[in-house]
PLY file of the C-alpha trace (Angstrom):
ply
format ascii 1.0
element vertex 273
property float x
property float y
property float z
element edge 272
property int vertex1
property int vertex2
end_header
29.37 -33.19 -56.53
30.19 -35.05 -53.32
33.78 -34.64 -52.19
35.73 -37.88 -51.85
36.82 -38.74 -48.33
40.55 -38.49 -47.64
42.12 -41.46 -45.90
44.44 -40.50 -43.05
45.39 -43.96 -41.77
45.13 -47.32 -43.48
46.55 -50.45 -41.90
45.96 -54.02 -42.98
46.93 -57.59 -42.23
48.35 -56.78 -38.79
49.45 -59.86 -36.85
51.44 -60.07 -33.64
52.50 -63.04 -31.53
54.01 -63.04 -28.05
55.56 -66.46 -27.55
52.70 -68.94 -27.72
50.00 -66.24 -27.69
48.59 -64.98 -30.98
47.65 -61.49 -29.83
46.51 -60.18 -33.24
45.42 -62.03 -36.37
45.04 -60.17 -39.68
43.55 -56.97 -38.23
43.09 -53.75 -40.18
41.23 -50.46 -40.32
40.81 -47.35 -42.44
40.31 -43.93 -40.85
39.16 -40.93 -42.88
40.12 -37.33 -42.19
37.93 -35.66 -39.58
36.61 -38.90 -38.10
36.59 -40.08 -34.53
37.28 -43.79 -34.93
36.68 -46.12 -31.99
38.49 -49.33 -31.13
36.71 -51.48 -28.57
36.54 -55.04 -27.27
36.34 -57.05 -24.06
39.36 -57.36 -21.76
42.14 -59.27 -23.49
40.71 -58.62 -26.96
43.97 -57.20 -28.34
43.00 -53.51 -28.41
46.07 -52.25 -26.59
48.39 -54.48 -28.63
46.90 -53.19 -31.87
47.12 -49.61 -30.64
50.75 -50.12 -29.60
51.62 -51.61 -33.01
50.10 -48.63 -34.85
51.97 -46.14 -32.66
55.37 -47.84 -32.77
55.58 -49.32 -29.29
55.45 -52.90 -30.65
56.81 -54.23 -33.94
54.24 -56.34 -35.82
55.03 -59.74 -37.31
53.23 -58.70 -40.49
51.11 -55.90 -41.90
51.04 -52.78 -44.05
50.81 -49.15 -42.94
49.87 -45.95 -44.78
49.61 -42.47 -43.29
48.06 -39.77 -45.50
48.61 -42.00 -48.53
52.28 -42.68 -47.85
53.81 -45.89 -46.43
55.25 -45.56 -42.95
57.01 -47.96 -40.62
55.97 -47.82 -36.94
59.45 -48.65 -35.66
59.52 -46.34 -32.60
57.12 -43.96 -30.86
59.20 -40.84 -31.62
59.51 -41.78 -35.30
55.75 -42.32 -35.53
55.23 -38.91 -33.90
57.47 -37.31 -36.54
55.47 -39.10 -39.24
52.28 -37.54 -37.87
50.69 -39.78 -35.21
50.64 -38.46 -31.64
49.39 -40.60 -28.78
48.44 -40.47 -25.14
48.86 -43.38 -22.73
46.45 -45.28 -20.49
48.81 -44.59 -17.59
49.52 -40.86 -17.65
53.10 -40.10 -18.74
53.73 -36.46 -17.97
56.93 -34.84 -16.70
55.64 -34.49 -13.16
58.03 -31.77 -11.99
57.75 -29.67 -15.13
55.05 -27.02 -15.45
52.01 -27.53 -17.64
53.51 -25.10 -20.17
56.84 -26.94 -20.23
55.11 -30.28 -20.79
53.35 -28.95 -23.88
56.54 -27.29 -25.11
58.26 -30.69 -25.01
55.66 -31.99 -27.45
56.13 -28.98 -29.72
59.92 -29.43 -29.90
59.47 -32.32 -32.33
58.70 -29.66 -34.96
61.63 -27.33 -34.16
64.35 -26.34 -36.64
67.11 -24.58 -34.68
69.03 -27.72 -33.78
71.66 -28.41 -31.14
74.02 -25.58 -32.04
71.23 -23.04 -31.82
70.30 -24.33 -28.38
73.90 -24.30 -27.14
74.69 -20.78 -28.38
71.14 -19.46 -27.92
71.10 -17.85 -31.33
68.55 -15.24 -32.29
66.63 -17.79 -34.38
66.62 -20.22 -31.45
65.26 -17.58 -29.06
62.58 -16.58 -31.54
61.58 -20.19 -32.06
61.42 -20.84 -28.30
59.14 -17.82 -27.87
56.88 -19.13 -30.64
56.82 -22.57 -29.04
55.85 -21.11 -25.67
53.09 -19.03 -27.27
51.70 -22.06 -29.10
51.87 -24.15 -25.92
49.86 -21.50 -24.08
47.27 -21.49 -26.88
46.89 -25.25 -26.53
46.53 -25.09 -22.74
43.75 -22.54 -23.26
42.23 -24.75 -25.97
41.90 -27.78 -23.71
40.60 -25.65 -20.86
43.53 -25.55 -18.45
45.21 -22.28 -19.43
44.99 -20.99 -15.87
47.42 -23.73 -14.79
50.28 -22.62 -17.06
52.86 -22.40 -14.26
51.58 -25.29 -12.13
53.70 -28.43 -11.86
52.01 -31.28 -13.71
51.87 -33.43 -10.57
49.75 -30.79 -8.78
46.94 -30.92 -11.35
43.79 -32.96 -10.84
43.54 -36.29 -12.64
41.15 -34.96 -15.26
43.34 -31.91 -15.90
46.41 -34.13 -16.30
44.51 -36.04 -18.99
43.75 -32.79 -20.77
47.40 -31.77 -20.44
48.41 -34.98 -22.19
46.04 -34.19 -25.03
47.45 -30.65 -25.31
50.97 -32.10 -25.51
49.88 -34.52 -28.25
48.23 -31.70 -30.21
51.46 -29.71 -29.96
53.09 -32.10 -32.44
50.62 -31.02 -35.17
49.56 -34.62 -35.78
47.74 -36.04 -38.78
46.12 -38.40 -36.27
45.80 -38.19 -32.50
45.54 -41.59 -30.82
43.92 -41.58 -27.37
44.55 -44.62 -25.16
41.77 -44.99 -22.57
41.43 -41.23 -21.98
38.38 -41.68 -19.73
40.02 -44.31 -17.49
39.70 -43.29 -13.85
37.51 -40.27 -14.58
34.32 -39.45 -12.73
31.12 -38.64 -14.62
31.73 -34.88 -14.62
35.25 -35.29 -15.98
33.93 -37.59 -18.71
31.47 -34.93 -19.87
34.33 -32.41 -20.14
36.47 -34.98 -22.01
33.66 -35.75 -24.44
33.20 -32.04 -25.17
36.94 -31.65 -25.77
37.15 -34.63 -28.16
34.10 -33.34 -30.03
35.72 -29.91 -30.31
38.96 -31.41 -31.64
36.98 -33.32 -34.28
34.97 -30.23 -35.29
38.24 -28.35 -35.76
39.23 -30.87 -38.42
41.44 -33.25 -36.43
41.29 -37.01 -36.84
41.12 -39.20 -33.73
41.62 -42.89 -32.96
40.01 -43.70 -29.63
40.58 -46.88 -27.64
38.21 -46.91 -24.70
36.51 -49.28 -22.24
33.58 -46.93 -21.78
31.53 -48.17 -24.72
28.77 -45.66 -24.05
31.29 -42.86 -24.57
32.53 -44.50 -27.78
29.06 -45.00 -29.20
28.15 -41.39 -28.52
31.30 -39.93 -30.08
32.58 -42.14 -32.88
31.77 -42.10 -36.58
33.07 -45.65 -37.11
33.96 -48.45 -34.71
36.07 -51.61 -34.96
35.51 -54.41 -32.44
38.22 -56.91 -31.53
37.83 -60.20 -29.67
40.65 -62.65 -28.97
42.88 -60.72 -31.37
40.47 -60.92 -34.30
38.32 -58.26 -35.90
34.69 -59.34 -35.37
32.85 -56.20 -36.49
33.35 -52.81 -38.15
30.80 -50.14 -38.96
28.80 -47.27 -37.56
27.98 -47.31 -33.84
24.38 -48.22 -34.73
25.51 -51.22 -36.79
28.15 -52.41 -34.36
26.05 -52.38 -31.20
23.41 -54.53 -32.93
25.88 -57.08 -34.29
25.31 -60.57 -32.84
29.05 -61.26 -32.60
29.59 -58.08 -30.60
26.69 -58.82 -28.26
28.04 -62.33 -27.70
31.58 -61.09 -27.06
30.41 -58.63 -24.42
27.47 -60.45 -22.86
28.02 -64.15 -23.49
26.21 -66.84 -25.41
23.01 -66.67 -23.38
22.24 -63.20 -24.76
22.67 -64.08 -28.43
18.99 -64.62 -29.16
17.29 -62.35 -31.69
16.03 -59.15 -30.14
18.84 -58.76 -27.63
19.24 -55.14 -26.62
22.23 -53.30 -28.15
25.41 -52.97 -26.14
25.84 -49.44 -24.74
28.41 -49.94 -21.99
30.80 -52.66 -21.00
28.68 -55.52 -19.76
25.43 -53.57 -20.13
22.59 -53.47 -22.60
19.83 -50.96 -23.07
0 1
1 2
2 3
3 4
4 5
5 6
6 7
7 8
8 9
9 10
10 11
11 12
12 13
13 14
14 15
15 16
16 17
17 18
18 19
19 20
20 21
21 22
22 23
23 24
24 25
25 26
26 27
27 28
28 29
29 30
30 31
31 32
32 33
33 34
34 35
35 36
36 37
37 38
38 39
39 40
40 41
41 42
42 43
43 44
44 45
45 46
46 47
47 48
48 49
49 50
50 51
51 52
52 53
53 54
54 55
55 56
56 57
57 58
58 59
59 60
60 61
61 62
62 63
63 64
64 65
65 66
66 67
67 68
68 69
69 70
70 71
71 72
72 73
73 74
74 75
75 76
76 77
77 78
78 79
79 80
80 81
81 82
82 83
83 84
84 85
85 86
86 87
87 88
88 89
89 90
90 91
91 92
92 93
93 94
94 95
95 96
96 97
97 98
98 99
99 100
100 101
101 102
102 103
103 104
104 105
105 106
106 107
107 108
108 109
109 110
110 111
111 112
112 113
113 114
114 115
115 116
116 117
117 118
118 119
119 120
120 121
121 122
122 123
123 124
124 125
125 126
126 127
127 128
128 129
129 130
130 131
131 132
132 133
133 134
134 135
135 136
136 137
137 138
138 139
139 140
140 141
141 142
142 143
143 144
144 145
145 146
146 147
147 148
148 149
149 150
150 151
151 152
152 153
153 154
154 155
155 156
156 157
157 158
158 159
159 160
160 161
161 162
162 163
163 164
164 165
165 166
166 167
167 168
168 169
169 170
170 171
171 172
172 173
173 174
174 175
175 176
176 177
177 178
178 179
179 180
180 181
181 182
182 183
183 184
184 185
185 186
186 187
187 188
188 189
189 190
190 191
191 192
192 193
193 194
194 195
195 196
196 197
197 198
198 199
199 200
200 201
201 202
202 203
203 204
204 205
205 206
206 207
207 208
208 209
209 210
210 211
211 212
212 213
213 214
214 215
215 216
216 217
217 218
218 219
219 220
220 221
221 222
222 223
223 224
224 225
225 226
226 227
227 228
228 229
229 230
230 231
231 232
232 233
233 234
234 235
235 236
236 237
237 238
238 239
239 240
240 241
241 242
242 243
243 244
244 245
245 246
246 247
247 248
248 249
249 250
250 251
251 252
252 253
253 254
254 255
255 256
256 257
257 258
258 259
259 260
260 261
261 262
262 263
263 264
264 265
265 266
266 267
267 268
268 269
269 270
270 271
271 272
């Protein structure tokens, strides 16, 4: 008997307006446990706005949200993180003068129990919990491949390693869903290969990932399902194979002149194979 898929995130009817601009119009998606789910679209399509609504950075004008079958309200990033969604940012947001280990420990503290009094008086339970947090942070640094940089300040790490540090910090929150905002932005081809291997490893270990990314080739090679936005509207949803052969998607990326039957599928922003 085939096991029924478990839904991790379900959002529907998401709309958002900024003044006279309708940034999102009735957008939704459903992500199942263990999937890598891609969110793509041309520049200005509304991807970042949608991502920011899901993760609590923006408040939507309308919409419904469920995380692991329970309603949740994305009112603030830290509250969404407590609910079970951890995110990275397109522009890296690390504590530059903290070590790699300390950065990951910050992410882990969202799951601590000792409280303020324990921290002030450094109780036995607080010290034990801090040791456990440090050990888990080290495990995650090793997991993402930068364990040798435990004591390095975050600002001294290479760009690609800072990206991996962000992912380690997100994983430290024990998320139901990890949301990656343009993780390949600014990476060279070698760094992208390492990133792809890491995302694939996270998925194989049972994590669920929402990926917003301009590198469509990366998305098509990694994702189980893909949603495509254009001008704030959802124009396609399906497997990578289905999406890259959708006429609306081809038109959105390549323009009207490429809409004729037989157009090659989209494999990278502005490219066809």
